[in-house]
Backbone as CSV, one residue per row, in Angstrom:
resi,resn,N_x,N_y,N_z,CA_x,CA_y,CA_z,C_x,C_y,C_z
1,MET,-28.193,79.064,-90.594,-28.086,77.709,-89.929,-27.141,77.552,-88.954
2,ALA,-26.065,78.540,-88.850,-24.999,78.513,-87.894,-25.571,78.677,-86.362
3,ALA,-24.881,78.105,-85.463,-25.268,78.361,-84.056,-25.057,79.789,-83.599
4,PRO,-26.055,80.287,-82.848,-26.060,81.721,-82.355,-25.132,81.855,-81.223
5,THR,-24.670,83.112,-81.014,-23.932,83.352,-79.731,-24.927,83.855,-78.701
6,ARG,-25.029,83.087,-77.635,-26.050,83.321,-76.626,-25.503,84.250,-75.517
7,ILE,-26.159,85.406,-75.342,-25.700,86.555,-74.450,-26.669,86.403,-73.239
8,VAL,-26.217,86.077,-72.097,-27.068,86.046,-70.884,-26.758,87.365,-70.151
9,LEU,-27.785,88.152,-70.057,-27.699,89.523,-69.484,-28.150,89.588,-68.024
10,VAL,-27.242,89.863,-67.154,-27.497,89.859,-65.657,-27.391,91.330,-65.171
11,ARG,-28.347,91.808,-64.518,-28.346,93.071,-63.856,-27.721,92.896,-62.419
12,HIS,-26.855,93.898,-62.022,-26.342,93.676,-60.718,-27.326,93.641,-59.556
13,GLY,-26.966,93.298,-58.485,-27.769,93.342,-57.280,-27.927,94.777,-56.654
14,GLN,-28.698,94.797,-55.549,-29.004,96.044,-54.895,-27.866,96.824,-54.252
15,THR,-27.891,98.093,-54.444,-27.024,99.067,-53.772,-27.889,100.064,-52.896
16,ALA,-27.145,100.872,-52.217,-27.889,101.792,-51.314,-28.574,102.872,-52.262
17,LEU,-28.058,103.165,-53.262,-28.703,104.113,-54.344,-29.972,103.467,-54.931
18,SER,-29.973,102.273,-55.214,-31.169,101.592,-55.871,-32.132,101.502,-54.786
19,VAL,-31.955,101.417,-53.523,-33.029,101.378,-52.495,-33.900,102.472,-52.568
20,ASP,-33.209,103.709,-52.761,-33.942,104.877,-52.735,-34.211,105.308,-54.226
21,ARG,-33.994,104.468,-55.222,-34.448,104.800,-56.578,-33.670,106.081,-57.066
22,ARG,-32.472,106.120,-56.798,-31.675,107.339,-57.196,-30.922,106.980,-58.531
23,TYR,-30.620,108.025,-59.385,-29.818,107.815,-60.518,-28.337,107.190,-60.045
24,SER,-28.061,106.247,-60.587,-26.723,105.526,-60.315,-25.993,105.258,-61.562
25,GLY,-25.123,106.100,-61.953,-24.399,105.901,-63.132,-22.891,105.463,-62.970
26,ARG,-22.052,106.535,-62.905,-20.636,106.212,-62.653,-20.262,106.127,-61.301
27,GLY,-21.149,106.490,-60.297,-20.720,106.273,-58.896,-20.603,104.794,-58.693
28,ASN,-19.902,104.517,-57.602,-19.449,103.136,-57.343,-19.748,102.540,-56.078
29,PRO,-21.072,102.649,-55.592,-21.510,101.993,-54.423,-21.365,100.434,-54.410
30,PRO,-21.090,99.832,-53.399,-20.994,98.354,-53.276,-22.427,97.858,-53.202
31,LEU,-22.526,96.463,-53.294,-23.764,95.812,-53.016,-24.133,95.939,-51.506
32,THR,-25.497,96.024,-51.212,-25.925,95.863,-49.774,-25.947,94.392,-49.610
33,ASP,-26.219,94.123,-48.247,-26.275,92.740,-47.862,-27.364,91.992,-48.609
34,LEU,-28.497,92.644,-48.878,-29.523,92.020,-49.758,-29.011,91.891,-51.225
35,GLY,-28.332,92.889,-51.615,-27.617,92.837,-53.017,-26.691,91.629,-53.139
36,VAL,-25.896,91.341,-52.137,-25.100,90.136,-52.074,-25.916,88.875,-52.256
37,THR,-26.895,88.755,-51.580,-27.879,87.590,-51.609,-28.454,87.477,-53.036
38,GLN,-28.888,88.573,-53.552,-29.458,88.850,-54.871,-28.320,88.257,-55.998
39,ALA,-27.295,88.619,-55.745,-26.109,88.265,-56.690,-25.889,86.655,-56.713
40,LEU,-25.963,86.137,-55.488,-25.775,84.656,-55.343,-26.983,83.971,-56.038
41,ARG,-28.172,84.449,-55.906,-29.283,83.876,-56.632,-29.129,84.061,-58.168
42,ALA,-28.818,85.327,-58.627,-28.503,85.413,-60.040,-27.480,84.501,-60.489
43,ALA,-26.460,84.303,-59.779,-25.390,83.419,-60.162,-25.843,81.989,-60.379
44,GLN,-26.708,81.619,-59.510,-27.297,80.240,-59.733,-28.139,80.072,-61.054
45,ARG,-28.892,81.194,-61.303,-29.597,81.153,-62.513,-28.691,81.234,-63.697
46,ALA,-27.710,82.179,-63.645,-26.746,82.167,-64.727,-25.961,80.829,-64.972
47,ALA,-25.657,80.210,-63.905,-24.859,78.878,-63.989,-25.692,77.786,-64.766
48,SER,-26.953,77.925,-64.770,-27.822,77.052,-65.390,-27.690,77.164,-67.030
49,GLU,-27.046,78.101,-67.450,-26.862,78.298,-68.776,-25.546,77.697,-69.434
50,GLN,-24.787,76.902,-68.493,-23.494,76.241,-68.817,-23.702,75.360,-70.121
51,PRO,-22.667,75.100,-70.853,-21.347,75.639,-70.621,-21.203,77.102,-70.995
52,ILE,-20.458,78.020,-70.179,-20.247,79.273,-70.341,-18.881,79.632,-70.645
53,ALA,-18.708,80.362,-71.791,-17.295,80.664,-72.402,-16.716,81.728,-71.700
54,ALA,-17.523,82.696,-71.156,-16.844,83.831,-70.459,-17.884,84.535,-69.577
55,VAL,-17.460,85.221,-68.593,-18.247,86.047,-67.638,-17.624,87.457,-67.950
56,VAL,-18.430,88.358,-68.496,-17.875,89.719,-68.815,-18.753,90.811,-68.020
57,SER,-18.043,91.824,-67.436,-18.569,92.615,-66.482,-18.260,94.145,-66.756
58,SER,-19.200,94.896,-66.442,-18.959,96.389,-66.379,-17.799,96.489,-65.223
59,PRO,-16.981,97.541,-65.340,-15.859,97.742,-64.389,-16.313,98.207,-62.981
60,LEU,-17.528,98.672,-62.883,-18.123,99.149,-61.589,-18.231,97.951,-60.570
61,ASP,-17.933,98.301,-59.304,-17.824,97.247,-58.274,-19.333,96.415,-58.055
62,ARG,-20.441,97.109,-58.269,-21.709,96.498,-58.090,-21.849,95.402,-59.121
63,ALA,-21.356,95.550,-60.361,-21.417,94.652,-61.300,-20.359,93.514,-61.175
64,ARG,-19.216,93.965,-60.811,-18.000,92.937,-60.632,-18.375,92.144,-59.519
65,GLN,-19.046,92.604,-58.418,-19.308,91.674,-57.259,-20.415,90.627,-57.683
66,THR,-21.278,91.006,-58.542,-22.321,90.131,-59.100,-21.659,89.127,-59.935
67,ALA,-20.687,89.639,-60.960,-20.051,88.823,-61.842,-19.117,87.703,-61.002
68,GLN,-18.502,88.242,-59.947,-17.671,87.347,-59.187,-18.476,86.091,-58.627
69,ALA,-19.614,86.393,-58.126,-20.475,85.405,-57.631,-20.703,84.198,-58.662
70,ILE,-20.885,84.715,-59.970,-21.186,83.729,-61.009,-19.766,82.942,-61.280
71,THR,-18.683,83.508,-61.410,-17.388,82.760,-61.619,-17.148,81.924,-60.474
72,ASP,-17.543,82.202,-59.265,-17.322,81.341,-58.162,-18.040,80.020,-58.303
73,LEU,-19.109,80.118,-59.142,-19.820,78.877,-59.430,-19.382,78.218,-60.653
74,VAL,-19.039,78.841,-61.717,-18.833,78.308,-63.030,-17.281,78.262,-63.323
75,GLY,-16.503,78.805,-62.500,-15.009,78.850,-62.734,-14.643,79.993,-63.591
76,GLY,-13.262,80.213,-63.843,-12.795,81.184,-64.671,-12.720,82.503,-63.873
77,GLU,-12.390,83.457,-64.671,-12.178,84.896,-64.157,-13.050,85.896,-64.866
78,VAL,-13.432,86.958,-64.025,-14.189,88.055,-64.583,-13.449,88.743,-65.617
79,VAL,-14.012,88.991,-66.881,-13.465,89.810,-67.806,-14.060,91.180,-67.755
80,ALA,-13.305,92.102,-67.456,-13.802,93.666,-67.341,-13.933,94.151,-68.872
81,GLU,-15.091,94.892,-69.042,-15.201,95.575,-70.311,-15.766,97.001,-69.990
82,ASP,-14.954,98.009,-70.224,-15.330,99.292,-69.841,-16.599,99.813,-70.571
83,ASP,-16.763,99.396,-71.771,-17.920,99.890,-72.529,-19.295,99.399,-72.109
84,LEU,-19.231,98.479,-71.145,-20.496,97.913,-70.432,-20.873,98.720,-69.286
85,ILE,-20.257,99.826,-68.948,-20.567,100.591,-67.803,-21.840,101.437,-68.009
86,GLU,-22.476,101.795,-66.990,-23.707,102.480,-66.896,-23.640,103.809,-67.601
87,ASN,-24.737,104.322,-68.088,-24.819,105.643,-68.594,-24.336,106.727,-67.630
88,ASP,-23.706,107.709,-68.078,-23.201,108.702,-67.135,-24.269,109.788,-66.912
89,PHE,-24.840,109.782,-65.716,-25.828,110.702,-65.517,-25.452,112.156,-64.999
90,GLY,-24.143,112.406,-65.063,-23.661,113.659,-64.718,-24.196,114.308,-63.504
91,ALA,-24.689,115.506,-63.564,-24.999,116.274,-62.352,-26.259,115.600,-61.660
92,TRP,-26.841,114.632,-62.282,-28.004,113.987,-61.768,-27.517,112.664,-60.876
93,GLU,-26.448,112.390,-60.887,-25.854,111.263,-60.135,-26.342,111.373,-58.625
94,GLY,-26.952,110.319,-58.082,-27.488,110.418,-56.777,-28.710,111.031,-56.416
95,LEU,-29.371,111.641,-57.508,-30.597,112.294,-57.327,-31.779,111.287,-57.621
96,THR,-32.976,111.635,-57.075,-34.125,110.964,-57.450,-34.653,111.469,-58.674
97,PHE,-35.619,110.792,-59.224,-36.218,111.371,-60.585,-36.781,112.791,-60.280
98,ALA,-37.492,112.870,-59.133,-38.202,114.205,-58.820,-37.161,115.269,-58.492
99,GLU,-36.036,114.941,-57.947,-34.941,115.913,-57.694,-34.415,116.424,-58.910
100,ALA,-34.087,115.420,-59.835,-33.391,115.858,-61.202,-34.349,116.750,-61.870
101,LYS,-35.679,116.391,-61.866,-36.631,117.150,-62.645,-36.723,118.582,-62.057
102,ALA,-36.744,118.762,-60.759,-36.863,120.079,-60.109,-35.564,120.950,-60.399
103,ARG,-34.400,120.149,-60.406,-33.131,120.815,-60.709,-33.081,121.394,-62.070
104,ASP,-33.437,120.664,-63.044,-33.231,121.020,-64.441,-34.516,120.720,-65.222
105,PRO,-35.708,121.270,-64.950,-36.912,120.919,-65.508,-36.997,120.882,-67.120
106,GLU,-36.370,121.771,-67.758,-36.512,121.861,-69.189,-35.542,120.673,-69.920
107,VAL,-34.378,120.570,-69.265,-33.491,119.490,-69.778,-34.053,118.174,-69.555
108,HIS,-34.584,117.963,-68.260,-35.131,116.635,-67.847,-36.277,116.231,-68.783
109,ALA,-37.150,117.134,-69.222,-38.311,117.000,-70.101,-37.678,116.491,-71.430
110,ARG,-36.766,117.310,-71.931,-36.252,116.792,-73.244,-35.379,115.556,-73.179
111,TRP,-34.806,115.243,-72.179,-34.070,113.988,-71.868,-34.886,112.819,-72.058
112,LEU,-36.136,113.012,-71.493,-37.154,111.863,-71.519,-37.679,111.561,-72.764
113,GLY,-37.579,112.515,-73.784,-38.243,112.402,-74.974,-37.199,112.340,-76.148
114,ASP,-35.973,112.430,-75.905,-34.931,112.469,-76.978,-33.665,111.804,-76.531
115,GLU,-33.307,110.598,-77.041,-32.236,109.875,-76.560,-30.979,110.571,-76.815
116,SER,-30.908,111.504,-77.680,-29.586,112.311,-78.018,-29.279,113.299,-76.992
117,VAL,-30.268,113.590,-76.033,-30.064,114.646,-75.032,-29.366,114.050,-73.818
118,PRO,-28.270,114.511,-73.397,-27.547,113.976,-72.200,-27.989,114.731,-70.939
119,ALA,-27.792,114.184,-69.896,-27.926,114.796,-68.561,-26.864,115.850,-68.482
120,PRO,-26.999,116.947,-67.664,-26.072,118.004,-67.574,-24.685,117.387,-67.203
121,GLY,-23.751,117.522,-68.008,-22.346,116.950,-67.714,-22.231,115.570,-67.804
122,GLY,-23.286,114.923,-68.563,-23.302,113.499,-68.602,-23.175,112.969,-70.119
123,GLU,-23.835,111.797,-70.181,-23.915,111.122,-71.502,-25.191,110.869,-72.056
124,SER,-25.508,110.973,-73.328,-26.788,110.741,-73.915,-26.955,109.176,-73.973
125,PHE,-28.139,108.722,-74.075,-28.595,107.307,-74.337,-27.936,106.940,-75.763
126,THR,-27.976,107.822,-76.716,-27.400,107.524,-78.076,-25.854,107.142,-77.874
127,GLN,-25.244,107.912,-77.143,-23.694,107.587,-76.954,-23.527,106.297,-76.154
128,THR,-24.355,106.116,-75.125,-24.366,104.693,-74.302,-24.603,103.658,-75.309
129,ASP,-25.656,103.711,-76.189,-26.005,102.674,-77.020,-24.941,102.397,-78.010
130,ALA,-24.230,103.347,-78.493,-23.209,103.104,-79.531,-22.088,102.341,-78.961
131,ARG,-21.489,102.616,-77.737,-20.468,101.882,-77.170,-20.898,100.462,-76.695
132,VAL,-22.026,100.336,-76.211,-22.519,99.023,-75.775,-22.698,98.085,-76.968
133,ILE,-23.192,98.612,-78.108,-23.408,97.645,-79.284,-21.930,97.348,-79.762
134,ALA,-21.087,98.343,-79.845,-19.680,97.944,-80.161,-19.008,96.870,-79.274
135,ALA,-19.348,97.077,-78.049,-18.810,95.951,-77.037,-19.338,94.608,-77.454
136,ASN,-20.764,94.653,-77.614,-21.451,93.424,-77.986,-20.795,92.726,-79.298
137,ASP,-20.579,93.588,-80.329,-19.987,93.093,-81.504,-18.710,92.404,-81.325
138,LEU,-17.922,92.983,-80.373,-16.586,92.274,-80.061,-16.850,90.903,-79.329
139,LEU,-17.752,90.899,-78.602,-18.129,89.453,-77.837,-18.514,88.574,-78.921
140,LEU,-19.340,88.949,-79.858,-19.666,88.002,-80.885,-18.564,87.516,-81.746
141,GLN,-17.586,88.411,-81.975,-16.358,87.944,-82.684,-15.422,87.083,-81.904
142,ARG,-15.477,87.262,-80.603,-14.501,86.514,-79.747,-15.100,85.136,-79.383
143,TYR,-16.476,85.043,-79.236,-17.128,83.865,-78.711,-18.215,83.390,-79.731
144,PRO,-17.959,83.188,-80.956,-18.865,82.758,-81.852,-19.640,81.423,-81.500
145,GLY,-20.948,81.330,-81.467,-21.707,80.088,-81.166,-21.587,79.603,-79.779
146,GLN,-21.105,80.478,-78.853,-20.969,80.089,-77.407,-21.870,80.937,-76.639
147,THR,-21.763,80.644,-75.313,-22.553,81.389,-74.286,-21.776,82.257,-73.547
148,VAL,-22.032,83.556,-73.381,-21.389,84.485,-72.620,-22.279,85.158,-71.655
149,VAL,-21.857,85.273,-70.441,-22.806,86.033,-69.392,-22.239,87.429,-69.369
150,VAL,-23.116,88.405,-69.534,-22.723,89.923,-69.426,-23.433,90.433,-68.185
151,VAL,-22.584,90.929,-67.278,-23.190,91.540,-66.060,-23.053,93.022,-66.164
152,SER,-24.037,93.757,-66.153,-24.124,95.145,-66.364,-25.213,95.814,-65.701
153,HIS,-25.668,96.966,-66.301,-26.717,97.830,-65.586,-27.894,98.017,-66.464
154,VAL,-28.832,98.906,-66.054,-30.106,98.946,-66.707,-30.019,99.450,-68.213
155,THR,-29.318,100.568,-68.335,-29.133,101.086,-69.701,-28.445,100.263,-70.644
156,PRO,-27.313,99.800,-70.355,-26.669,98.836,-71.314,-27.449,97.587,-71.585
157,ILE,-28.104,97.022,-70.693,-28.889,95.744,-70.914,-30.073,96.083,-71.814
158,LYS,-30.711,97.291,-71.615,-31.911,97.678,-72.326,-31.356,97.929,-73.819
159,SER,-30.130,98.464,-73.884,-29.583,98.674,-75.223,-29.409,97.542,-76.168
160,LEU,-28.929,96.424,-75.375,-28.645,95.130,-76.084,-29.944,94.541,-76.388
161,LEU,-30.969,94.586,-75.545,-32.198,94.023,-75.857,-33.005,94.752,-77.070
162,ARG,-32.703,96.066,-76.919,-33.343,96.888,-78.103,-32.714,96.539,-79.423
163,HIS,-31.395,96.327,-79.399,-30.643,95.970,-80.580,-31.258,94.528,-81.080
164,ALA,-31.416,93.681,-80.133,-31.858,92.263,-80.617,-33.194,92.246,-81.112
165,LEU,-34.039,93.166,-80.558,-35.438,93.197,-80.926,-35.574,94.190,-82.164
166,ASP,-34.562,94.875,-82.425,-34.677,95.826,-83.586,-35.863,96.845,-83.480
167,VAL,-35.870,97.483,-82.336,-36.946,98.493,-81.957,-36.393,99.769,-81.654
168,GLY,-37.252,100.799,-81.608,-36.772,102.164,-81.431,-36.570,102.492,-79.956
169,PRO,-36.054,103.701,-79.668,-35.551,104.196,-78.382,-36.699,104.184,-77.269
170,GLN,-37.938,103.943,-77.707,-39.056,104.037,-76.679,-38.975,102.984,-75.735
171,LEU,-38.161,101.802,-76.217,-38.015,100.676,-75.225,-37.358,101.139,-73.958
172,LEU,-36.346,102.131,-74.098,-35.628,102.512,-72.939,-36.476,103.033,-71.815
173,PHE,-37.580,103.610,-72.124,-38.485,104.174,-71.170,-39.669,103.323,-70.859
174,ARG,-39.838,102.166,-71.495,-41.027,101.416,-71.321,-40.742,99.952,-70.770
175,LEU,-39.439,99.574,-70.832,-39.084,98.288,-70.245,-38.484,98.394,-68.755
176,HIS,-39.134,97.682,-67.977,-38.535,97.628,-66.638,-37.638,96.402,-66.444
177,LEU,-36.513,96.606,-65.707,-35.597,95.591,-65.422,-35.221,95.575,-63.933
178,ASP,-35.614,94.443,-63.206,-35.420,94.339,-61.871,-33.979,94.150,-61.423
179,LEU,-33.513,94.480,-60.191,-32.270,94.178,-59.813,-31.983,92.615,-59.832
180,ALA,-30.773,92.225,-60.240,-30.441,90.878,-60.399,-31.278,90.086,-61.289
181,SER,-31.942,90.698,-62.164,-32.783,90.019,-63.213,-31.812,89.403,-64.276
182,VAL,-32.476,88.472,-65.054,-31.724,87.770,-66.126,-32.572,87.883,-67.397
183,SER,-31.966,88.280,-68.504,-32.556,88.248,-69.786,-31.535,87.547,-70.670
184,VAL,-32.104,86.874,-71.724,-31.222,86.129,-72.709,-31.631,86.548,-74.137
185,ALA,-30.531,86.828,-74.878,-30.726,87.058,-76.313,-29.680,86.256,-77.147
186,GLU,-30.034,85.941,-78.332,-29.199,85.178,-79.201,-28.856,85.981,-80.431
187,PHE,-27.618,85.891,-80.838,-27.248,86.620,-82.010,-26.709,85.780,-83.070
188,PHE,-27.144,85.722,-84.255,-26.665,84.805,-85.318,-25.722,85.443,-86.219
189,PRO,-24.794,84.700,-86.767,-23.763,85.296,-87.755,-24.219,86.153,-88.883
190,ASP,-25.584,85.803,-89.310,-26.114,86.598,-90.380,-26.643,87.901,-90.063
191,GLY,-26.524,88.249,-88.695,-27.132,89.562,-88.323,-28.398,89.364,-87.607
192,GLY,-29.046,88.244,-87.679,-30.460,88.067,-87.075,-30.247,87.856,-85.543
193,ALA,-31.249,88.135,-84.777,-31.160,87.903,-83.289,-32.644,87.566,-82.862
194,VAL,-32.729,86.912,-81.782,-34.025,86.480,-81.015,-33.748,86.824,-79.545
195,VAL,-34.856,87.202,-78.883,-34.753,87.283,-77.478,-35.554,86.098,-76.880
196,ARG,-34.856,85.409,-75.914,-35.422,84.287,-75.303,-36.271,84.483,-74.034
197,CYS,-35.809,85.530,-73.305,-36.483,85.882,-72.147,-35.955,87.310,-71.643
198,VAL,-36.890,88.044,-70.866,-36.643,89.359,-70.394,-36.958,89.471,-68.951
199,ASN,-36.159,89.977,-68.135,-36.380,90.253,-66.771,-36.770,88.945,-65.965
200,ASP,-36.146,87.980,-66.217,-36.428,86.743,-65.323,-36.085,86.983,-63.911
201,THR,-36.947,86.932,-62.924,-36.610,87.110,-61.594,-37.035,85.816,-60.703
202,SER,-37.340,84.827,-61.411,-37.863,83.586,-60.618,-36.883,83.105,-59.682
203,HIS,-35.625,83.243,-60.025,-34.621,82.861,-58.854,-34.632,83.690,-57.632
204,LEU,-35.164,84.933,-57.671,-35.184,85.679,-56.507,-36.313,85.383,-55.635
205,ARG,-37.348,84.727,-56.124,-38.543,84.408,-55.341,-38.484,83.042,-54.665
206,ARG,-37.381,82.361,-54.802,-37.190,81.071,-54.110,-37.210,81.262,-52.710
207,SER,-37.828,80.389,-51.925,-37.843,80.496,-50.399,-36.772,79.780,-49.729
208,ASP,-36.179,78.866,-50.396,-35.034,78.258,-49.758,-33.719,78.913,-50.015
209,THR,-32.802,78.663,-49.138,-31.472,79.296,-49.320,-30.368,78.308,-49.278
210,ALA,-30.695,76.931,-49.420,-29.671,75.909,-49.347,-28.551,76.076,-50.417
211,HIS,-29.057,76.414,-51.682,-28.128,76.563,-52.689,-27.156,77.772,-52.658
212,LEU,-27.437,78.526,-51.587,-26.489,79.771,-51.516,-25.278,79.575,-50.703
213,ARG,-25.391,78.425,-49.969,-24.096,78.129,-49.103,-22.882,77.677,-49.842
């Protein structure tokens, strides 16, 4: 019967690597001009969830830039959380799917079917999932019954949605998340959770730009 903690999950805006659909993990490219616009629109969407207790971000610039756009609207400061960083793609960083497959065909095939298999020199999805869930547990302790905006990346956001839905690792490969999309999950003190929305991009399709000024 207690109020849930509402986690508003925002994926960062576009970078040069996302334009070419390249693996972008621990590299630190900034937002493109379009990415900045996407961040502003995502900020407007996130601000509709007020009152917001905190805006928490991955330490990477693309996420922090997006988070800063949100705090510019709702006030406060961006809180960095290292465990919300993207999966480490190791030797595949900056490669396309096809390039990574050609470079390490056997490992790439196993990686697609087993979440415990890391990219060469990188991190497995199992490892990412563990640290992201630990970070979320801390947020639930710090902000019980409140709304928290979390700005992060594809893999951490999928991990949190998977946790809320209580489903298996296949979600990692079957759920698409757009740049600057917004998803919302609620976590209850008794351990229950509900997902309110996934991959909302309605704010990116608005034709007007007056609210961006």
